[in-house]
RODO-2510 file (C-alpha; in nm, 4 decimals, decimal comma):
residues 238
     n   res          X          Y          Z
     1     m    -3,4508     3,4682     7,2850
     2     l    -3,1114     3,3076     7,3406
     3     s    -3,2745     2,9660     7,3358
     4     n    -3,4315     3,0369     6,9962
     5     d    -3,0933     3,1430     6,8535
     6     r    -2,9336     2,8231     6,9787
     7     t    -3,2132     2,6179     6,8232
     8     s    -3,1778     2,7949     6,4905
     9     s    -2,8019     2,7444     6,4934
    10     l    -2,8472     2,3774     6,5734
    11     i    -3,0941     2,3320     6,2886
    12     l    -2,8625     2,5193     6,0509
    13     g    -2,5692     2,3057     6,1570
    14     l    -2,7669     1,9854     6,1058
    15     c    -2,8733     2,1051     5,7612
    16     l    -2,5144     2,1846     5,6692
    17     l    -2,3996     1,8470     5,7949
    18     a    -2,6725     1,6697     5,5995
    19     g    -2,5852     1,8700     5,2884
    20     l    -2,2155     1,7936     5,3145
    21     t    -2,2912     1,4255     5,3694
    22     l    -2,5157     1,4160     5,0640
    23     l    -2,2566     1,6024     4,8595
    24     g    -1,9924     1,3518     4,9637
    25     i    -2,2137     1,0635     4,8569
    26     l    -2,2862     1,2263     4,5226
    27     l    -1,9178     1,3018     4,4623
    28     g    -1,8263     0,9473     4,5570
    29     n    -2,0797     0,8060     4,3113
    30     a    -1,9608     1,0475     4,0437
    31     a    -1,6003     0,9384     4,0968
    32     l    -1,7098     0,5766     4,0814
    33     d    -1,9057     0,6389     3,7601
    34     f    -1,6081     0,8211     3,6113
    35     k    -1,3803     0,5342     3,7015
    36     q    -1,6196     0,2884     3,5406
    37     l    -1,6424     0,5081     3,2325
    38     d    -1,2644     0,5253     3,2055
    39     r    -1,2277     0,1481     3,1712
    40     s    -1,1544     0,0492     2,8127
    41     v    -0,9886    -0,2102     2,5919
    42     t    -0,7890    -0,1463     2,2729
    43     v    -0,7968    -0,4110     2,0008
    44     k    -0,6842    -0,4496     1,6401
    45     g    -0,8690    -0,5979     1,3436
    46     l    -0,6983    -0,7163     1,0240
    47     a    -0,8477    -0,7448     0,6753
    48     e    -0,6532    -0,9004     0,3867
    49     r    -0,7246    -0,9676     0,0207
    50     e    -0,5311    -1,1347    -0,2611
    51     l    -0,6120    -0,9425    -0,5779
    52     n    -0,4748    -0,9408    -0,9299
    53     a    -0,2865    -0,6337    -1,0449
    54     n    -0,4705    -0,4398    -1,3130
    55     i    -0,1799    -0,2614    -1,4863
    56     v     0,1583    -0,3849    -1,6044
    57     i     0,4539    -0,1656    -1,7019
    58     w     0,7067    -0,3682    -1,8984
    59     p     1,0297    -0,2048    -2,0201
    60     i     1,2013    -0,3991    -2,2988
    61     q     1,5639    -0,2927    -2,3332
    62     f     1,8118    -0,3857    -2,6028
    63     t     2,1628    -0,2772    -2,6959
    64     l     2,3464    -0,2124    -3,0212
    65     a     2,6988    -0,1101    -3,1212
    66     d     2,8487     0,0389    -3,4383
    67     n     3,1278     0,2625    -3,5616
    68     d     2,8908     0,4585    -3,7842
    69     l     2,6464     0,6763    -3,5910
    70     q     2,3922     0,7043    -3,8711
    71     q     2,3956     0,3288    -3,9210
    72     l     2,3506     0,2844    -3,5467
    73     y     2,0340     0,4968    -3,5456
    74     e     1,8984     0,3024    -3,8424
    75     s     1,9625    -0,0243    -3,6553
    76     i     1,7840     0,1126    -3,3493
    77     e     1,4788     0,1981    -3,5576
    78     r     1,4881    -0,1407    -3,7293
    79     d     1,5004    -0,3410    -3,4055
    80     s     1,2415    -0,1205    -3,2368
    81     k     1,0066    -0,1899    -3,5257
    82     k     1,0713    -0,5640    -3,4900
    83     i     0,9763    -0,5455    -3,1221
    84     r     0,6574    -0,3499    -3,1905
    85     t     0,5571    -0,5996    -3,4603
    86     f     0,6310    -0,8894    -3,2261
    87     l     0,4221    -0,7372    -2,9456
    88     a     0,1290    -0,6578    -3,1728
    89     a     0,1310    -1,0122    -3,3118
    90     n     0,0924    -1,1451    -2,9569
    91     g    -0,2049    -0,9392    -2,8463
    92     v    -0,0492    -0,6120    -2,7286
    93     n    -0,2194    -0,3044    -2,8715
    94     l     0,0053    -0,0586    -3,0512
    95     d    -0,1303     0,2327    -2,8459
    96     e     0,0008     0,0546    -2,5351
    97     i     0,3597     0,0684    -2,6664
    98     s     0,5892     0,3676    -2,6260
    99     q     0,9501     0,4274    -2,7216
   100     a     1,2018     0,6454    -2,5409
   101     a     1,4944     0,8269    -2,6984
   102     p     1,7983     0,5978    -2,7195
   103     a     2,0945     0,6460    -2,4882
   104     i     2,4075     0,6763    -2,7064
   105     t     2,7607     0,6456    -2,5717
   106     d     3,0625     0,7665    -2,7716
   107     k     3,3541     0,5674    -2,6314
   108     s     3,6134     0,7812    -2,8064
   109     a     3,4927     1,0761    -2,6014
   110     n     3,5481     0,8954    -2,2729
   111     m     3,7580     1,1410    -2,0740
   112     y     3,9226     0,8611    -1,8775
   113     g     4,0354     0,6763    -2,1881
   114     g     3,9345     0,3384    -2,0519
   115     d     3,7581     0,2328    -2,3745
   116     s     4,0333     0,3131    -2,6207
   117     g     4,0545    -0,0525    -2,7282
   118     a     3,6796    -0,1048    -2,7759
   119     p     3,5910    -0,2573    -3,1169
   120     f     3,2991    -0,0150    -3,1670
   121     r     3,3016     0,3585    -3,1103
   122     y     2,9289     0,3949    -3,0431
   123     t     2,6983     0,1887    -2,8221
   124     a     2,3267     0,2419    -2,7755
   125     q     2,0639     0,1306    -2,5295
   126     q     1,7013     0,1575    -2,6327
   127     t     1,3857     0,0988    -2,4283
   128     v     1,0449     0,0055    -2,5655
   129     t     0,7815     0,0169    -2,2900
   130     v     0,4488    -0,1626    -2,2671
   131     y     0,1832    -0,0033    -2,0442
   132     s    -0,1208    -0,2284    -2,0504
   133     e    -0,4229    -0,3485    -1,8566
   134     n    -0,4202    -0,6779    -2,0494
   135     i    -0,1873    -0,8514    -1,8071
   136     a    -0,2639    -1,2028    -1,9289
   137     a    -0,1603    -1,1209    -2,2871
   138     v     0,1528    -0,9397    -2,1733
   139     r     0,2642    -1,2243    -1,9477
   140     t     0,2146    -1,4709    -2,2319
   141     t     0,4245    -1,2483    -2,4570
   142     m     0,7020    -1,2378    -2,1970
   143     s     0,7440    -1,6126    -2,2239
   144     l     0,7991    -1,5767    -2,5996
   145     m     1,0863    -1,3281    -2,5770
   146     p     1,3505    -1,5776    -2,7056
   147     e     1,1892    -1,5251    -3,0470
   148     l     1,3320    -1,1729    -3,0501
   149     g     1,6752    -1,3091    -2,9693
   150     k     1,6507    -1,5350    -3,2732
   151     q     1,5954    -1,2218    -3,4818
   152     g     1,9305    -1,0850    -3,3684
   153     i     1,8055    -0,8448    -3,0991
   154     v     2,0363    -0,8290    -2,7960
   155     l     1,7981    -0,7953    -2,5011
   156     t     1,9263    -0,6465    -2,1752
   157     g     1,8390    -0,8101    -1,8438
   158     g     1,8696    -0,6648    -1,4958
   159     y     1,6575    -0,4619    -1,2580
   160     e     1,5689    -0,1849    -1,5042
   161     s     1,4046    -0,4310    -1,7430
   162     q     1,1867    -0,5990    -1,4795
   163     p     0,8104    -0,5595    -1,5269
   164     e     0,6168    -0,3625    -1,2671
   165     y     0,2637    -0,4626    -1,1672
   166     l     0,0256    -0,2042    -1,0242
   167     f    -0,3010    -0,2346    -0,8357
   168     t    -0,4979     0,0895    -0,8749
   169     r    -0,8471    -0,0262    -0,7743
   170     l    -0,8021     0,0273    -0,4004
   171     n    -1,1038     0,2577    -0,3709
   172     e    -1,3260    -0,0259    -0,4949
   173     v    -1,2320    -0,2588    -0,2097
   174     k    -1,1499    -0,0081     0,0650
   175     p    -1,4998     0,0278     0,2232
   176     e    -1,5544    -0,3486     0,2445
   177     m    -1,2089    -0,4090     0,3910
   178     i    -1,2470    -0,1356     0,6538
   179     e    -1,5817    -0,2848     0,7543
   180     e    -1,4247    -0,6294     0,7872
   181     a    -1,1302    -0,5011     0,9923
   182     t    -1,3651    -0,3155     1,2280
   183     r    -1,5880    -0,6219     1,2657
   184     k    -1,2919    -0,8418     1,3517
   185     a    -1,1709    -0,5868     1,6053
   186     r    -1,5122    -0,5947     1,7754
   187     e    -1,5067    -0,9758     1,7851
   188     v    -1,1752    -0,9626     1,9701
   189     a    -1,3100    -0,6968     2,2081
   190     e    -1,6236    -0,9003     2,2803
   191     k    -1,4133    -1,2046     2,3621
   192     f    -1,1977    -0,9990     2,5980
   193     a    -1,5045    -0,8500     2,7670
   194     a    -1,6585    -1,1942     2,8140
   195     d    -1,3375    -1,3358     2,9585
   196     s    -1,3105    -1,0450     3,2054
   197     a    -1,6792    -1,0582     3,3068
   198     s    -1,7364    -0,7141     3,1581
   199     t    -1,9836    -0,5634     2,9164
   200     l    -1,8582    -0,4104     2,5942
   201     g    -1,9685    -0,0513     2,5450
   202     k    -1,9463     0,2074     2,2707
   203     i    -1,6357     0,2970     2,0722
   204     k    -1,4130     0,5402     2,2593
   205     q    -1,1874     0,6060     1,9635
   206     a    -1,0839     0,4348     1,6393
   207     r    -0,7848     0,4632     1,4088
   208     q    -0,7670     0,3232     1,0594
   209     g    -0,4198     0,2128     0,9591
   210     q    -0,2756     0,2740     0,6140
   211     f    -0,3466     0,0261     0,3378
   212     s    -0,0436    -0,1688     0,2187
   213     i    -0,0081    -0,3339    -0,1224
   214     s     0,2721    -0,5832    -0,1844
   215     p     0,3420    -0,8816    -0,4109
   216     r     0,2069    -1,2064    -0,2747
   217     d     0,5448    -1,3689    -0,3394
   218     q     0,8517    -1,3280    -0,5602
   219     n     0,7259    -1,5711    -0,8236
   220     n     0,3846    -1,4051    -0,8635
   221     p     0,4367    -1,0275    -0,8554
   222     h     0,1137    -0,9794    -1,0514
   223     i    -0,0863    -1,1097    -0,7527
   224     k    -0,1069    -0,8458    -0,4825
   225     k    -0,1678    -0,8801    -0,1102
   226     v    -0,3768    -0,5869     0,0128
   227     r    -0,4081    -0,5418     0,3895
   228     v    -0,5288    -0,2903     0,6460
   229     v    -0,5307    -0,2913     1,0270
   230     s    -0,7916    -0,0956     1,2248
   231     t    -0,7265    -0,0069     1,5896
   232     v    -1,0399     0,0426     1,7990
   233     e    -1,0788     0,1312     2,1674
   234     y    -1,4054     0,0279     2,3395
   235     y    -1,5511     0,1261     2,6752
   236     l    -1,5959    -0,1527     2,9300
   237     s    -1,8438    -0,1726     3,2166
   238     d    -1,9349    -0,4309     3,4811
***
């Protein structure tokens, strides 16, 4: 009876030993597989386009001065009409032209008294704005602005009178650019995998960067550089 118990215990012990050995092998393989699965490479892909802006906002500012306020307003209306006529004659539609309220300064009301010797009591600044999709016609008109000066209109330069060019068709090019950026990222990842004697696997995670739109250069603000960078992480295996 005692001999049978010892035999049973021995068999049980051998079974436990075999089971623990097998479990150790399985855990070792699982750890190895997990380590292999954890190997990855992160790459970036860039897509760029040079595209023409599709909207121009062009503020045309001019100044006037007078001692008679009523006469000043009449001069503002006269010169604004000249500008609208000039724009229309050069291909700008009248419904693309808007006119803000003039900014009037009464120098005699200056609380600091610094303009007491000014020759005119009132000065005015008026802005006529062009908002158009016909950028070619507007840019041609810009080159003809000296004609307004010959008509006695005192145009104001500076930052506030600079034209602004907008590109609002991003949704039309976004899918194609994202596809290109992702493809370029994969090309980089494949080259890395080949150089490291690895095999490129599935995407672990991907992040699409924000699109940026900027002028191509200072002399051509109507030509926009559109770019996006995609960051993609791929699994690697031997």
